[in-house]
C-alpha positions in Angstrom: -79.8 204.4 31.4 -80.6 204.9 28.0 -83.3 202.7 25.6 -85.0 203.1 22.5 -86.7 200.1 20.7 -86.2 200.7 16.6 -82.7 198.8 15.3 -80.6 202.7 14.6 -77.5 203.5 14.7 -78.5 206.8 14.9 -80.4 206.4 17.8 -77.3 205.6 20.2 -76.3 208.6 22.1 -72.8 210.2 21.1 -71.4 209.4 24.2 -72.5 205.6 24.1 -70.4 205.4 20.4 -66.8 206.4 22.5 -64.3 203.8 22.7 -62.8 204.4 25.5 -66.4 204.7 27.4 -66.2 201.4 26.4 -64.4 199.7 29.9 -67.3 201.7 32.0 -70.7 201.4 29.8 -73.4 198.1 29.9 -74.9 197.1 26.8 -77.8 195.2 27.8 -79.7 193.0 25.0 -82.8 190.5 25.8 -83.1 187.0 23.6 -85.7 188.8 21.4 -82.6 190.8 19.5 -81.9 189.1 16.3 -77.6 188.1 16.1 -77.7 190.6 12.9 -79.1 193.5 14.6 -76.9 196.3 13.4 -76.6 197.9 16.7 -76.0 195.0 19.5 -72.5 194.1 16.2 -72.1 197.1 16.4 -71.7 196.7 20.3 -69.8 193.5 19.5 -67.3 195.0 16.7 -66.0 197.0 18.6 -66.1 195.3 22.7 -67.8 196.7 24.3 -69.4 194.9 27.8 -72.5 193.0 26.6 -74.7 191.3 28.9 -77.8 189.4 28.5 -81.0 190.4 30.7 -80.6 187.4 32.7 -77.3 187.6 33.2 -77.5 191.1 34.4 -80.8 190.0 36.8 -78.4 187.2 38.5 -75.2 189.2 38.9 -77.8 192.2 41.0 -79.3 189.2 43.0 -75.7 188.1 44.3 -75.6 191.6 45.7 -79.0 192.2 46.7 -82.1 190.3 47.6 -84.3 189.6 45.0 -88.2 188.6 44.9 -89.2 185.9 41.4 -92.8 186.5 40.4 -93.6 183.2 37.6 -95.6 183.5 34.5 -95.3 183.5 30.9 -96.5 187.0 30.2 -95.9 190.5 31.2 -93.2 190.1 33.7 -91.3 191.9 31.3 -93.2 194.6 31.3 -94.0 195.2 34.5 -90.9 195.3 35.6 -89.1 198.1 33.6 -92.4 199.9 35.0 
C-alpha cells in the first residue's frame, strides 16, 4: 500500500500510472478528499477502481469478522497505526 498526504501527481508511484494495472489496483480515498483533488480526478479519468474507505471496510467485513469502535475522534488514526 502506498500512502501520501500531498495533492501532487509526482508523488504517485510510476507503477500506479500504468493504465494496464488499473484492473488490479484499488484506490481508496476518504470523504475528506475534495472533488477537485488532482490525484483523485486523475484516477477517475483513467477509470481505476475507486472506493471510499467505508466501502472497503464493508467489503472486508463481508469475509472477515470486524470490531466496531464508536466515537467521534481518533478512530481512523488509531486503526491506521
